[in-house]
N, C-alpha and C positions, 0 to 999 in steps of 0.2 A: 304548095307545091303542085305542080301534075305527078300523073301516074309517070310519066317518060322517064321523067326527072329522076321518080324514087325508084323506077327499071334501073338505070343508069350506076344509082348508088348504090342497089343491090348486086348488081355484076362488080362492081369494087368491091365490096364486101367480099362475094365469092374467088377471088381472084385474090383476096389478099388470105382468104381462110385455107387456100389450095397452094401458096407461094410459103407460106407461115408452116403448113402442114409438109410442104417436101423436106425442109429442115428438121423439123420434129420427126417425120420418119429416120432420117438417119442415127440421129442422137438414140428415138428409141429402139432401133436396131442394135445400137450398140451399148444400151442397156442403162442408159441414164436416167438417172430420176426426171430430167425435165425431158419429155417427150412430145410427139407427137400432138396431142390435145395443148399441151403449155404451150409450145411455138404458137400452131394455129390460132391458139385464142389472143396471145399478146399480137400476132400480126393482126390480126382482125380486129383488137381493142384499139390498136393506134390508127388505123385506116379511118375507123368508126368516131373518134376523138376530130381526124382529119378533115373528113367531109363533113360533119358538124360545122366544125367550125368556119370553114371554107365557102360553107351553104351559108350562114350568119354573115358574115363580112367580107369585104374586099379590102380591108384594112390588112398589108403583107404584116404590119408590126402586131398586130392582136394574132395572126398565124401563125407568127413566129412567137410568139409567147406560148400557144398552146404547147409547140415542137418542143418548148423548152420544158416545157409540165412533163412531156411523157420523156424524153430522155432522163429528167430528172426520177421521175418516179419508177422508171425502169432501172434505176442505176441504184433505186432503193432495193430490186429485188434480187438484181445481180449481186448487191454488197450481201442479201443474206442467203446467196446458194456459195458463198465461199466461206471455206474453212479449214482450219490446218489438220493434218491427219497426226497419228500417232509418232511419229517422224520428222511433225515442226513444220513441214511441208504443204503448200498451200493446195487446195484440193479445189476445182469447182469453176476455177478461172477460164475456162474455154466456155463453159455453159453459161457462164454469167456475160461473157463478151459475144456469145452465138444469139442470147435472148436480146440483149441492145441491140444486137446489127439487125435483128427481125423486127424490131421494133419499127427498126427504119425504114423497113423493104413496106412496112405497112402505112407507114408514113407517105412514101413515094406511091403507093397505090390511090391513098386517096387524095392526091395533090396531081392525080394523071399523068406522072412519070412511070408509066407501065414500062416501058424498054428498061428504063433505070431498074426498077425492082424486078423485071425477071433475070436480067443479068447480074444483079444483086446474089439473088438466091443461086443461082448458076455457080457463082462462081463462093460463095457460103456454102454450098454444098458440096463443093470439089475440096477447098479448105479444110473440111470434117471428115472428106473422103482419105486424106493422105495417109491418116492414122490408121488405116488397111492397109497400105502398102508393104511390103517388103525391104523395098527401098529406102522408103522415109523409115522404118522403122530401125534398121540397121544404120542410119545415116543418124538417126537418133540416138542412138548407142552408143555411136563412136560418139558422138561431143560429148555427153554424158561420161563417158570412157576419161575423154581426155580434160575434163573440167575436173574430175577425181582426182587424177593425176598430178595435176598441180598445188 
């Protein structure tokens, strides 16, 4: 492997780290246990696996198996985050799902799908930001109240 290839791979790693950190920043700011470091490392790790897999082989089925392994592995991490509170309501669903989604961003970067990775990061950040808007909180409370009255 030449230095140019390694520099291209390294730039992918930096992009994956940055995109994961953007999502993690929002979670950290919200006071969640999984924050900037968790999200950045998940995105970075998924990217590393994809870089290695795509560099070692051109066999798309082999690369797809690596993707399957990442998705499954991240699913186990997510499952460990979800628990039930004192009221027997599930907690951690958003964290689990956004960790899973952040891994897919790392996969996209590793496979040279930079626009998709950046757009997915923006969309995921926007989705998480909804919780900070009064109109969203009001709408969510109304739905909850409607469900409680039924």
